[in-house]
N, C-alpha and C positions, 0 to 999 in steps of 0.2 A: 504494500500500500504506500509506503514512504517513497519507493522508487516511482510509482505511478504519479503521485502528487507532485513530484519534482518536475515531471514533464508537463503537468497541468498548471504550473505556477503562473499566477496572474490571470488565469482565465476561468478556473473553477475552484470551488471550495468544498472541503470535506464537512458535510453536515453532521454525520455520526457514523461510527463503525462499532461493531460488537467486538468485545475482547475475546481473543482466541485463547482457549485453555493452554496451559503450559504443556509443551511437548507436541502440540498439534499445529504449530505454525508451519505453513506451507503444505499441509496435508489436505486432502479432499474432504469436503463435508463440513468445513468450519469457516465461519466468517460471513457477515453481511455488512455492506457499507453503502452509504448514500452520498453521492457526489452531485453537486448542482453548480450551474454556471453562476458567475458573479451577478448577472442581472436577475436571477431567480432566487438566489440563496437568501436574500433578505426577507423573502416572503415565507420561508420555511422555518420550522422549529420542531424539535424533538418532542413528541407527545407522550409516547409510552414505549417501554422496553418490555417485551413479553418475558415472563420469568420461566416458562416451561418449554418454549420452542425458540428457534432462531427467527425472531420477528421484531421489526422496528416500525413503529408508527410515527409518521411525520405529519404534522398539521400544516396545511397550506392555506394561506389567507385567500379569501374569496375573490380578491381583485385579480389574482394571477390567472384564473380560468374565466373570469367575467361572470361568475355565478352569484346567486343571492346568499349562499351559505359557504362555510368553510369546507375544505376537502381534506379527508384523511387518506394518506398514502401509506400503504403497508408493503414493506419489503420482506420477503419470506424465503427461507430455505428449509426444506424437509428432506430427511434422509431417505434414500431408496430402500426398497425391500430387498433383502438378501439373506445370506447365511448368518450374518451377525445382527441383522435387524429384521425381526419376525413380523408377521402380519398383524399381530396384536399390538406391537409397538407402532406400526404405521397407523393403525386405527386410533391409538392413543394420541399421537401427535396431531392428527387431524381433528380430534376432539378438542384439543387445546386451541387449535386454529378456529374452530367453531365458537368457542368461548371468547376468543379475542375479537372476532367479528361482532359478537353480541354486545360487547362493551363499546366497540367503535360505533355501531349503529345507533346507540343511545345518544351519542354526541352529535352526529350529523348523518343524514342519509346518503350523502355524496362520498362514495368510497372508491378507491383504486387499489387493487391488490395485485402485486406482481412478484415474480421470482421464479426460482427453480423448485418446483413442487415435486419433481420426479413422478409426475402424474401423466399417464397416457390416457387421454379421454376419447380418442377415436372420433366417432360421430355421435357420441351420446348427447342427447338433448338436455339443455339446462333450463328450458322454458317451462314454467309451471304457473300455477294460479297467482303467484306473487308478481308475475310479469303481465298481469291483465291490462293495466293501464299503459304499459309500454308497448303492447301489441297494437294499440290504437294509433300511436305515433310512428311505430316502426313495424309495419306488417311483414317486413322481410324476415323477422325473427321466426315466423311460422315455418319457413323453409329450413332444410337441414344445412348445417355448416359445411363449407368446403373442407375436404380432408384428404391429405396425401399420406398421413401416417394413421393407419386404422387400428393400431394396437391399443388394447385397453387393459389396465391393471387395477388393483384394489385402490391405490391412491387416486387414480383417475375417477373412479366411481364416487369416492368420497368427496373429491373436489367438486364434481358436478352436483352432488347432493347439497353441498354448502352453497353453491351458486343458486340453485333452485330455491333454497330456503330463504336467502336474503335478497333475492331479486337481482342478482348480478348477471352480467352478460360477458361472455368470453369474446375477446377481440380475435381469438384464434379462428380463422376461417370465416370471419364475418366482415372485418374492416377491409376496404380495398388495399390490395398489396399483400394481404395475408391469406394464403390458400391452404393453410394447415401444413405448410412445408416443414421439414425437420430442422431442428436447431442444434441437435447433437450430430455432428458430422465427422468427428474424429480429429486427431492431430494432423497437421499438415505434413510433418516429417514421418508419420507412421505409414508405411507402405502396405500394412496388412489391411484387408477389407474390414470396415467397421459397420456395425448395424446402426442405421440412422433412426432417430426417434424424435418426438416432440414432447419433452417433459416441462418446457418453460412456457408460461402463460401469463397473460394480463387480463384481469377481470375488472370491470368498471360498473358503476351504477348507471341506471338509465339516463340520467341527466348528462353524464360524461360520455356515454355511448352516442348520444345525439350529436355531440361536439367532435367525435372522432372523425378525422378527415382521411388519413391513410396510415399504413403501417409498412415497415420495411424489415425484412429478415436478411441479415448480412452474415456471410460466413466469417469465421475467425481469420483475421489478417495475420496475426502473430502466432507463433507456435507455443503459446503459453496456456492455451485452453482448447478444449474440444467442443465448446459451445459457441454458437453464433449469437449475435445480438438481435434484440427486438426493439424497434423504434416505433412509437405510436405518436402521430402528430395530431394535435387537437386544434380545432378551429375556434378562435376566440375573437372578440371585437378588436378592430384595429386600434381604436382609442378607448382605453379603459379609464373611466373617470376616477379622479382622486388617487392616481397612482404615479409615483415618482420613480422612474426607471433608472435613475442615477444610483450607482452602487453606494451603499452605506460604508462609512469608515470602519465599522466593526467587522470582525471576522466571525464566521459561524463554523468553528471547527473544534476539535478536542484539545484539551490542555496538552501543550508540548508537541502538538502535531500541526502547527500552523504552517501553511504552504508559503505564504508571502505576507510580510508585515509592512510592505511599502504601499502607502496610500497617496494618491495624487489629488491635489486641490488646485483648482484654477484660480489664478490671480490676474485680474484684468490689467492692473497697472504694470505687470511685468511681461506682457505679451510680446513686446518688441525683443526683449532679451531671449524669450523662448524661441521666437522665430529665428533669431540669429544663431542659436545653438543648433537648431534643425538644419539650417543651411550650411553650417560649418562641418557637420558630421556627414561628409560625402561618402565615407566608406559604407555606412548602413544603407544609404540611398542606392549605391551601386549594387549591393547585395539584394536589395528589394526588387530592383528592376530586373536583375538576372533571374530571380525566382519567378517573377511574373512572366517573363519570356519563356521560361522552361515549363510553365504551367504547374509549378509546385506550390499548391495553396498553403500547405502547412508551413513550409519554409518562409513564404511571403508573409504569413501572419506573424510568425516569430520575429522576422526582421522589422516589421512595422511596429510591433509592440516594443521591441528593444530600442528602436529609434526614438519613440515617444518617451520611454522611461529614462533613457540616458539624458535626453535634453531637459526633462523636468527635474532630474536629480542633480543638475549642476548647481553649484553654490550661488552663482550669479542669478539663477532663475528662482530657485527655492520654492518650487511648486510640489513638494513632497514632504511627507513626514512618516515616521515609523509608528505603527499602531500597536497597542497591546492586544493580545489575543483574548477574545471574549468567548466563553463557553456557555451556551444556553442549555440549561439543565432541563430534564424531563418535567413536564407539567403534570404533576400527580393530582392536582385539584380538578374537579369536574368529571372524574371517571365514575360512571354509574354502572351498577350491576343491572343485568337484564331483568325484565319484569317477572320472568318465571323464577328468578332466584329468591326463593321463599325462606321462611325461618328454618325449615328443616335442612335446607342446603347450607345455611349459615352455621347451624349446629354441627353438621358433619365437618365443615371446613374448620370450625373452631377446635373440635376434638382432634383433628389431624395436626393442626398447628401446635396445640398444647402437647401432644405426644412427641413431636419433634423437638420442641423447646425443652421439655423435661428429660430428654435423653432416654426414652423408652427403647425397647428392643426393636431391631430393624424389622422383624416380621410383623410386629404390632403396628409400626408406622405404615408399612406397606398395606396392611389390612385396612387401616383407617383411610388411607389415601384411596384405596379401591372402593370403599364404601362411599366416599365423597364423590368420586367420579361417577359411580353408578347413580347416585341421587341426582346429580346435575344433568347427566345424560337423560335420565328418565323424565325429569321436569322439562327439559328443553324439547324432548320429543313430544310430550303431551301438549306443550304450548304451541308447537308447530302444527300438530294435528287439529287443535282447537282453532287455530288461525285458518287452516285450510277449510275446515267445516264452515266457519263464518263466511269466508269468501264464496264458497259454493252456494250457501243458502242465500247470500245477497244477490248473486248472479241469477239464481233460480227465481227469486222473488221479482226481479226486474224483467226477466224474459218469459217466465212461465208462472205467473201469479196463481193460476188455478191449481197447479200441482203443488206449489208451495203452501197453499191453504190446506191441502190434504195432509201435509206433514205436521201441521200444528197439533198440539195435544188438545184433546177435547176438554171442555170446561167441566168442572166437577159439580157445579150448581147451575140450575136453569130456572127461569121464571115460569110459573104456572098460572093458569087463569083462576085457580082457587085461592081465595083470600086466606090470610092467616087465621081469622076467626073460624072459617070453615074447616081448616085443618085441625084446629083445636077441638071443635065440636065432633069431628069424625074420629079423632084419636081417643078422646076422653068420653 
């Protein structure tokens, strides 16, 4: 990560990265990081770090997407099923992901979930009753997704169920440019044939799906990964009101992991000195023109940035200053439990935490944890079934009111033409 940020110095900022356990640095299956450009980093802040899975939630201010609500972006990595990671463990980590989405959905309905889920979804449909309103605006969701990788595994089925429960939409096979093509294509230097698959996905809420313009799937350029990249472009208003796109002097990165501390500040009274320094530095100008003639965009961008930075950092110009690194901590306030998290769930959770804190036996802690997970899973399933039933009855009442009337329970009391005095005379 440090080597990567050195190449992105001055253009991007590290919003947050998960700490890799000791002895796992450089190994597969560890680490999630969020990197943002300087223009967007000031709109992002760390919202929540999942305690049970590798998941980071980033709160995005509503001005960035031009929406009326804030957006929560979740970056996730889930371990693949294998000899050392059983099916039950796969189900457990997706249960944790379900709980994380339940907490996020209580904050805002506008969600974006992305990452390497190691989930092969094939052509499984995610559209359910939760997408009823979305189908009105996006009737194309009724058709099957485009799919080049038709493999399906347990993680894929679980991820599709989560999308169906929370009304999320896969960009895989739906957004222009994404035909469900594989993202795992193997290493460039590996001559052995590799099995291609699509374990990486982006899931968005209906409001963001309507803004999705296109998607690009690019093969890995370097030999450092066997995964390709997924790029999703969103269509936002050209002029967003009340937004200042000038970079803030503060950095949004971890302590001790600051990429660049040099901040430029324009001073109108020193513009002549700044122009003179630009004209004096002919070497960078020649390199910039050579890069443009060769069509090397990356080198040209680097030369232009260096040309500006060197001129602004001259003592006669003085349009720069060194900033202190600012770390925006996780916002723990405002996190709400889902509506189905009742007193029984709280009791199970409290018993498990007390067992861990008091140092009870490992098997006792594992038993209490299993009881807690069973309770939360049962309550979440019942809440979802109740929601599905309510949606079904609502649709039935609007479209078939006569059939809906037959499903209503009969009344236990009915009015009769006999008066109360008549009943008393008859009985007594």
